[in-house]
C-alpha positions as CSV (number, residue, x, y, z in Angstrom):
1,M,7.6,-19.0,15.4
2,K,9.2,-15.2,16.0
3,F,6.6,-12.7,15.8
4,M,7.4,-9.0,15.1
5,M,3.8,-7.1,16.5
6,V,3.2,-3.6,15.2
7,S,0.4,-1.4,16.2
8,R,-1.0,1.9,15.1
9,I,0.6,4.7,17.9
10,D,-2.4,6.9,17.2
11,N,-5.1,4.5,18.9
12,R,-4.3,3.6,22.8
13,D,-6.9,0.5,22.7
14,A,-5.5,-0.8,18.9
15,L,-1.7,-0.5,20.7
16,S,-3.2,-2.2,24.3
17,F,-4.4,-5.0,22.6
18,T,-1.6,-5.1,20.0
19,E,0.4,-6.0,23.7
20,S,-2.1,-8.4,24.8
21,L,-2.3,-10.5,21.5
22,G,1.8,-10.2,21.9
23,T,1.2,-12.1,25.2
24,R,-0.8,-14.4,24.3
25,L,1.8,-15.3,21.7
26,K,4.7,-15.7,24.4
27,E,2.6,-17.9,26.6
28,A,2.2,-20.5,23.8
29,G,5.5,-20.6,23.9
30,H,6.7,-18.4,20.3
31,R,9.1,-15.5,20.5
32,V,7.6,-11.9,20.3
33,S,9.3,-9.1,19.6
34,F,7.9,-5.5,19.4
35,E,8.7,-2.7,16.6
36,E,10.6,0.5,18.2
37,E,7.8,3.2,18.1
38,T,5.2,0.5,18.8
39,A,7.2,0.0,21.6
40,T,8.0,3.3,22.9
41,A,3.8,3.9,23.2
42,L,3.3,1.2,24.8
43,G,7.2,1.9,27.1
44,I,9.0,-1.6,26.5
45,P,11.7,-1.9,25.1
46,G,11.8,-2.9,21.4
47,I,13.8,-3.5,18.6
48,A,13.9,-1.3,14.7
49,L,11.9,-2.7,12.0
50,A,15.0,-2.6,9.3
51,G,17.1,-5.1,9.5
52,A,15.0,-6.9,12.1
53,D,14.2,-10.9,11.3
54,P,11.3,-11.9,12.7
55,D,9.1,-15.1,10.9
56,L,5.9,-12.9,10.0
57,V,5.2,-9.6,11.1
58,V,1.8,-8.8,12.7
59,I,0.3,-5.2,12.2
60,V,-2.9,-3.9,14.1
61,G,-4.4,-1.3,12.2
62,G,-5.6,0.0,8.9
63,D,-4.4,0.0,5.9
64,G,-2.5,3.2,6.7
65,T,-0.2,1.5,9.0
66,I,-0.2,-1.6,7.4
67,L,1.6,0.7,3.6
68,L,3.3,2.1,6.0
69,T,4.9,-0.9,7.4
70,V,5.7,-2.0,4.3
71,Q,7.7,1.4,3.1
72,K,10.0,0.8,6.4
73,M,11.2,-2.4,5.6
74,T,14.8,-2.7,3.6
75,R,13.5,-6.7,3.0
76,Q,10.3,-6.9,2.9
77,L,8.9,-9.8,5.1
78,P,5.3,-11.6,6.1
79,V,3.0,-9.5,7.2
80,I,-1.1,-10.2,8.5
81,G,-3.3,-7.5,9.6
82,I,-5.5,-6.8,12.2
83,N,-8.3,-4.5,11.0
84,W,-8.6,-2.0,13.6
85,G,-9.3,0.9,10.6
86,E,-12.4,2.0,8.7
87,V,-12.5,-0.8,6.2
88,G,-9.3,-2.5,6.1
89,F,-8.7,-4.1,2.5
90,L,-5.2,-5.5,3.6
91,A,-6.4,-6.3,6.5
92,D,-7.6,-9.8,6.5
93,V,-8.2,-10.6,9.8
94,E,-10.5,-9.0,12.6
95,A,-9.6,-8.4,16.2
96,G,-12.2,-11.3,18.0
97,E,-10.7,-13.5,16.0
98,A,-6.9,-12.4,15.8
99,G,-5.7,-14.6,18.7
100,D,-6.8,-18.0,17.0
101,V,-5.9,-17.3,13.8
102,L,-2.4,-16.1,14.6
103,L,-1.9,-19.2,16.9
104,A,-3.6,-21.5,14.0
105,I,-0.8,-20.2,11.4
106,S,2.3,-20.6,13.9
107,D,3.2,-23.5,12.0
108,G,3.3,-22.8,8.8
109,F,1.8,-20.7,6.4
110,S,1.6,-19.2,2.5
111,V,2.2,-16.0,1.9
112,E,0.7,-14.1,-1.5
113,R,2.7,-12.4,-3.3
114,R,1.8,-8.7,-4.2
115,M,2.7,-6.6,-7.1
116,R,4.4,-3.2,-6.3
117,L,4.8,-0.5,-8.8
118,S,8.9,0.8,-8.5
119,F,8.7,4.6,-9.4
120,S,11.4,7.0,-10.6
121,V,11.6,10.9,-11.6
122,E,14.5,12.0,-13.8
123,G,16.4,9.2,-13.5
124,R,16.1,8.8,-9.9
125,H,14.6,6.0,-7.8
126,A,11.4,7.4,-6.0
127,G,9.9,4.9,-3.9
128,D,7.9,1.8,-4.1
129,A,4.1,1.8,-3.8
130,L,1.8,-1.3,-2.5
131,N,-1.1,0.7,-2.7
132,E,-0.6,3.8,-5.7
133,V,1.1,6.9,-6.6
134,V,-0.8,10.3,-6.4
135,V,0.0,12.9,-8.3
136,V,-1.5,16.6,-7.7
137,T,-1.1,20.3,-8.1
138,S,0.9,21.8,-4.8
139,R,-2.2,24.1,-4.7
140,P,-5.5,23.2,-4.9
141,A,-7.9,23.5,-7.2
142,K,-5.8,24.2,-10.5
143,M,-5.1,21.5,-13.5
144,L,-2.2,19.4,-14.2
145,S,-1.2,18.2,-18.1
146,F,0.4,15.1,-18.5
147,G,1.0,12.6,-21.2
148,V,1.2,9.0,-21.5
149,I,4.1,7.2,-23.1
150,I,3.8,3.1,-23.6
151,D,6.3,1.7,-25.0
152,G,7.7,4.7,-26.5
153,V,4.6,5.9,-27.9
154,L,2.7,8.9,-27.3
155,S,-1.2,6.8,-26.3
156,E,-2.7,9.7,-24.3
157,H,-2.5,13.2,-23.2
158,F,-5.1,14.9,-21.1
159,R,-5.7,17.3,-18.9
160,A,-6.8,16.8,-14.9
161,D,-6.6,17.6,-11.1
162,G,-4.7,14.9,-10.6
163,L,-3.2,11.6,-11.7
164,L,-3.8,8.2,-9.7
165,I,-1.2,5.4,-10.8
166,S,-2.3,2.3,-9.2
167,T,-1.5,-1.3,-8.2
168,P,-4.5,-3.9,-8.5
169,T,-4.1,-4.0,-4.6
170,G,-4.7,0.1,-4.9
171,S,-7.4,-0.4,-7.1
172,T,-9.7,-1.2,-3.6
173,A,-8.4,2.2,-2.3
174,Y,-8.2,5.6,-3.5
175,A,-8.7,4.5,-7.5
176,M,-11.7,3.0,-6.9
177,S,-13.3,6.1,-4.9
178,A,-12.0,7.7,-8.6
179,G,-13.7,5.2,-10.2
180,G,-11.6,3.1,-11.1
181,P,-12.5,-0.7,-11.6
182,I,-11.2,-2.8,-9.2
183,V,-8.7,-5.6,-10.6
184,D,-7.5,-8.7,-9.3
185,P,-4.6,-8.6,-7.3
186,R,-3.5,-11.4,-8.4
187,I,-3.0,-8.8,-12.4
188,E,0.2,-7.5,-12.4
189,G,0.2,-4.1,-14.1
190,A,-0.3,-0.4,-13.1
191,L,-3.7,1.0,-13.4
192,L,-3.8,4.9,-14.4
193,V,-7.5,7.0,-13.2
194,P,-7.0,10.7,-13.9
195,L,-8.9,12.4,-11.2
196,A,-11.4,14.8,-12.5
197,P,-10.0,15.0,-15.9
198,Y,-11.5,18.2,-18.0
199,M,-12.5,15.5,-21.4
200,L,-14.9,12.9,-20.2
201,S,-12.8,11.1,-23.0
202,S,-9.7,10.5,-20.5
203,R,-10.6,7.2,-19.0
204,P,-8.7,4.8,-16.8
205,H,-6.5,2.4,-18.4
206,V,-5.0,-0.9,-16.8
207,I,-1.0,-1.1,-18.7
208,S,0.2,-4.6,-18.5
209,S,3.7,-4.2,-16.3
210,D,5.6,-5.9,-19.2
211,R,5.5,-2.8,-21.1
212,S,6.8,0.7,-21.5
213,L,5.5,3.4,-19.4
214,E,6.1,6.6,-18.4
215,I,4.3,10.0,-17.6
216,R,5.2,13.2,-18.5
217,L,4.1,16.1,-16.5
218,E,3.8,19.4,-18.2
219,S,2.2,22.7,-16.1
220,A,2.2,26.4,-15.2
221,K,1.6,24.9,-11.6
222,P,4.1,23.1,-9.4
223,A,2.9,18.7,-8.9
224,T,3.6,16.8,-5.5
225,M,4.0,13.0,-5.9
226,V,2.6,10.7,-3.1
227,I,3.6,7.2,-2.8
228,D,1.0,5.3,-0.7
229,G,-0.4,8.3,1.7
230,Q,3.1,8.0,3.5
231,K,6.2,10.4,1.2
232,S,5.7,13.0,-0.7
233,I,8.4,14.3,-3.5
234,G,7.9,17.7,-5.4
235,L,7.8,17.1,-9.4
236,G,8.1,20.9,-10.0
237,T,6.3,22.1,-13.7
238,K,8.2,19.0,-15.3
239,A,8.8,15.7,-14.5
240,T,9.1,12.2,-16.0
241,I,8.4,9.3,-14.2
242,V,9.4,5.9,-15.1
243,V,6.5,3.3,-14.1
244,R,8.2,-0.4,-13.6
245,K,7.4,-3.0,-11.6
246,S,9.3,-3.4,-8.5
247,R,11.9,-6.5,-8.0
248,D,10.5,-6.4,-4.4
249,P,6.9,-7.7,-4.0
250,A,5.3,-7.1,-0.5
251,L,4.6,-10.3,1.2
252,I,0.7,-11.0,2.3
253,V,-0.1,-14.0,4.4
254,D,-2.7,-15.7,2.6
255,I,-5.0,-17.3,5.1
256,G,-7.7,-18.8,2.2
257,R,-10.0,-16.2,2.3
258,N,-11.6,-15.5,-1.4
259,F,-10.3,-11.5,-2.9
260,F,-14.2,-10.8,-4.5
261,E,-16.0,-12.3,-0.9
262,K,-13.7,-9.8,0.5
263,V,-14.4,-6.9,-1.3
264,D,-17.9,-8.1,-1.3
265,Q,-18.4,-8.4,3.2
266,K,-16.2,-4.6,2.7
267,L,-18.3,-2.8,0.7
268,R,-21.1,-3.4,2.1
269,R,-19.6,-1.4,5.6
270,L,-19.0,2.0,3.3
C-alpha cells in the first residue's frame, strides 16, 4: 500500500512520531512518502500533496491539521487522523495504537463519505468546507444583519455578531460551542447557527442539502468569511453567499467506531 505521511509542523514531538510511524510502515513492506511541508520540517525529501496518488493519507495532528490537509487536496483522497491535538473529533486513532491500526487496514479499508459544503460569493466560487464557514465583522464587537433565503423565500432575518454555516461533521466543532445541536454526520444538510443573536427567537436551523440556500449580508460594517479556519475572504458590507452541497465529499477512513460513542468519549475530555 502507498501511504503519505502528514504532520502538524509546529510540534517537534508530532514530527518525530510521524517519521517513526513512516519507518515502521516501510519496514512492513509498504511504500511511504512525506508531504512536502512535513518533509521540509523533518529535513528529508517530500512530494506535494496536490497531484499525489497515495492509497491513504495519514495525518498526525488535531482537527485543524486534518482540515488544512483536506483543503490542500486537488482531488479528495482517503484520510485517517492520528490524534495529536486536544480533542480531535476528526481523528479516530490515538497515537499509541496508530501503527497497529494502519497495519491492520493495509490490506483494505472502507471510507465514510463526509459531505462538504460549497460556497459562492457574488457568483464566484469561494471554497468548500468540511467543518464550517463563519461570517464575522472585520472589526470586533460589531453586529451584522443576515437574511436567510430558502428555496427563494426569505425565511429568517436576524442581527447577530456573526453566523456559522456548518456541515453535520462540523456540528461537533465551533457550532457546538455556539449552542448548535450535534448532528449525525450521515445527514446531508447545512446547520445555521447565529453567534450571539440580538433576538432570542433567532435559533439554529438545519436545512436539507436538497434545498436552495442563500445568505444575504447587509451591514454598516465590513465582514469576513473564514472557511474551515484556514481561508479568509473579505465580503465588504453587502454580499450574497450561495450554499450548495459540494460535489467532492471528504473521504474519511472508517475503522468501525460508532460516531455517538466517539462523541461521548471525546466530550468527557472537555
